Backbone bond lengths (Angstrom), bond angles and torsions (degrees), N, CA, C in turn:
res aa  C-N    CA-C-N  psi(-1)  N-CA   C-N-CA  omega(-1)  CA-C   N-CA-C  phi
1 M - - - 1.442 - - 1.524 111.34 -
2 T 1.314 116.52 -31.65 1.453 119.61 179.68 1.520 111.02 -64.10
3 A 1.333 117.56 -41.32 1.460 120.33 179.09 1.518 110.25 -62.66
4 F 1.326 117.23 -38.38 1.463 121.92 178.46 1.521 110.31 -61.92
5 K 1.327 116.32 -47.18 1.458 120.77 -179.98 1.528 110.37 -64.05
6 D 1.331 116.83 -42.46 1.458 120.06 179.30 1.521 111.36 -63.36
7 L 1.325 116.12 -41.07 1.458 120.45 -177.20 1.512 111.78 -65.22
8 F 1.319 117.20 -44.83 1.452 119.72 -173.13 1.513 114.94 -101.44
9 L 1.307 119.16 -27.30 1.464 120.13 -173.47 1.520 113.54 -101.41
10 Q 1.305 117.64 -32.89 1.452 119.80 -174.99 1.524 111.07 -65.38
11 N 1.317 117.24 -34.36 1.458 120.70 -178.67 1.515 112.53 -87.88
12 Y 1.319 117.41 5.94 1.470 122.86 176.96 1.517 112.50 56.88
13 L 1.325 115.96 45.63 1.467 119.74 177.45 1.512 111.02 -70.14
14 F 1.298 117.44 -27.50 1.454 121.98 174.68 1.517 109.54 -153.72
15 K 1.304 116.20 163.88 1.466 121.07 -177.84 1.514 111.10 -77.00
16 L 1.312 115.67 149.42 1.459 120.06 176.40 1.523 110.42 -69.50
17 N 1.301 116.36 152.61 1.462 123.06 176.26 1.531 113.67 59.25
18 T 1.303 116.75 33.55 1.459 120.18 175.00 1.524 108.44 -121.42
19 K 1.299 116.05 151.10 1.452 121.12 177.58 1.516 109.08 -89.92
20 L 1.320 115.86 135.90 1.461 120.73 176.64 1.509 108.91 -93.62
21 Y 1.316 116.36 126.23 1.465 121.47 -175.84 1.524 110.77 -104.40
22 V 1.337 115.00 151.70 1.449 121.57 168.68 1.521 106.09 -68.00
23 F 1.322 116.85 147.61 1.467 120.52 -174.81 1.535 112.40 -53.66
24 Q 1.321 117.33 -45.48 1.462 120.99 -176.38 1.535 112.31 -67.97
25 R 1.326 117.50 -23.33 1.473 121.00 -177.53 1.521 112.69 -107.11
26 N 1.310 117.08 13.02 1.457 120.76 178.88 1.525 109.18 -65.21
27 P 1.340 118.59 128.56 1.458 120.35 -175.82 1.529 114.09 -60.50
28 V 1.317 117.31 -33.64 1.466 119.96 179.52 1.523 109.67 -67.59
29 I 1.324 116.31 -45.32 1.465 120.79 179.89 1.523 109.91 -64.66
30 M 1.317 117.67 -42.67 1.457 121.09 -178.94 1.528 111.89 -66.78
31 A 1.321 117.37 -37.48 1.469 120.39 -176.94 1.529 111.85 -74.15
32 K 1.318 116.17 -42.14 1.458 118.95 -174.17 1.527 113.96 -93.72
33 G 1.311 116.91 -26.30 1.466 119.92 -179.52 1.515 112.04 62.44
34 K 1.315 116.56 -124.96 1.470 121.52 -176.65 1.526 112.58 -74.99
35 E 1.294 118.09 -7.71 1.457 121.80 -178.77 1.533 112.83 -87.68
36 C 1.341 118.21 5.21 1.465 121.77 179.93 1.526 110.27 -68.47
37 S 1.305 114.86 143.42 1.464 119.57 175.04 1.527 108.92 -79.92
38 E 1.325 115.51 165.86 1.475 119.97 178.89 1.515 110.95 -61.86
39 D 1.324 117.13 -38.39 1.462 120.90 179.83 1.534 111.53 -63.27
40 E 1.323 117.32 -40.28 1.466 120.83 178.33 1.521 111.06 -65.97
41 I 1.311 116.66 -38.57 1.470 120.27 178.39 1.518 110.58 -67.47
42 V 1.324 117.20 -42.19 1.468 121.19 178.21 1.524 110.37 -64.45
43 D 1.334 118.04 -42.70 1.468 121.05 178.18 1.532 110.99 -62.60
44 A 1.325 117.09 -41.75 1.462 120.70 179.05 1.530 110.93 -64.76
45 Y 1.321 117.02 -39.88 1.466 120.71 178.68 1.521 111.16 -67.83
46 H 1.345 116.18 -40.65 1.463 120.87 177.58 1.526 110.21 -60.36
47 E 1.320 116.39 -44.76 1.460 121.75 178.64 1.534 110.29 -60.93
48 H 1.324 116.27 -42.11 1.465 121.53 178.30 1.530 110.55 -61.48
49 C 1.318 116.96 -44.94 1.478 121.13 -179.87 1.517 111.65 -64.04
50 I 1.328 117.68 -41.65 1.469 121.05 177.98 1.528 109.75 -63.99
51 R 1.320 116.76 -40.41 1.465 120.67 177.51 1.530 110.61 -60.08
52 E 1.317 116.83 -44.59 1.460 120.67 -179.94 1.528 111.57 -66.37
53 L 1.315 117.83 -39.81 1.468 121.08 176.58 1.525 111.31 -61.23
54 M 1.316 115.89 -44.21 1.469 120.07 179.14 1.518 110.90 -64.71
55 R 1.321 117.12 -41.23 1.459 120.82 179.55 1.529 110.76 -62.90
56 E 1.326 116.64 -46.29 1.456 120.54 178.72 1.527 111.66 -63.17
57 F 1.322 116.85 -40.71 1.458 121.32 179.06 1.522 110.74 -62.81
58 C 1.322 115.86 -49.01 1.473 120.21 -177.88 1.519 111.89 -65.15
59 T 1.317 117.58 -46.07 1.464 118.91 -179.16 1.517 110.84 -67.55
60 G 1.331 117.41 -35.68 1.467 120.57 177.61 1.516 112.00 -64.29
61 V 1.313 117.41 -44.20 1.464 121.77 179.92 1.522 110.48 -67.13
62 I 1.318 117.03 -44.88 1.463 120.57 -179.05 1.527 110.76 -64.44
63 Q 1.317 117.52 -42.27 1.466 120.08 178.90 1.522 110.79 -64.61
64 Q 1.330 116.82 -43.03 1.454 120.48 179.31 1.525 111.27 -62.81
65 M 1.308 116.72 -42.90 1.458 120.45 -179.38 1.527 111.69 -69.81
66 S 1.315 117.82 -30.78 1.452 120.10 -178.36 1.522 112.41 -71.09
67 H 1.328 117.38 -20.54 1.459 120.71 178.88 1.529 112.81 -88.82
68 G 1.314 117.18 -11.87 1.456 121.03 -179.81 1.520 111.54 -79.10
69 E 1.307 115.19 149.92 1.459 120.07 178.11 1.527 109.00 -88.97
70 L 1.309 115.69 134.81 1.453 121.89 179.31 1.522 110.07 -108.33
71 E 1.330 116.09 140.42 1.443 120.19 178.35 1.516 111.79 -79.46
72 F 1.296 119.24 -29.14 1.446 123.57 -177.34 1.483 111.31 -116.35
């Protein structure tokens, strides 16, 4: 768990205690629609990419660990 925290939190890729949204379901994008600024769109896309990286990391680690043999 420490490596996970170091990888994603130490470099301040996103704020603590915030939910990461899929780009299409981002509340800012949904509320403003076509009136979003470029910065808001870039922030929403960045959040989406971080979410996908975390998902791939977690599923990869869990899948790898599930195939290993445990003594206990």
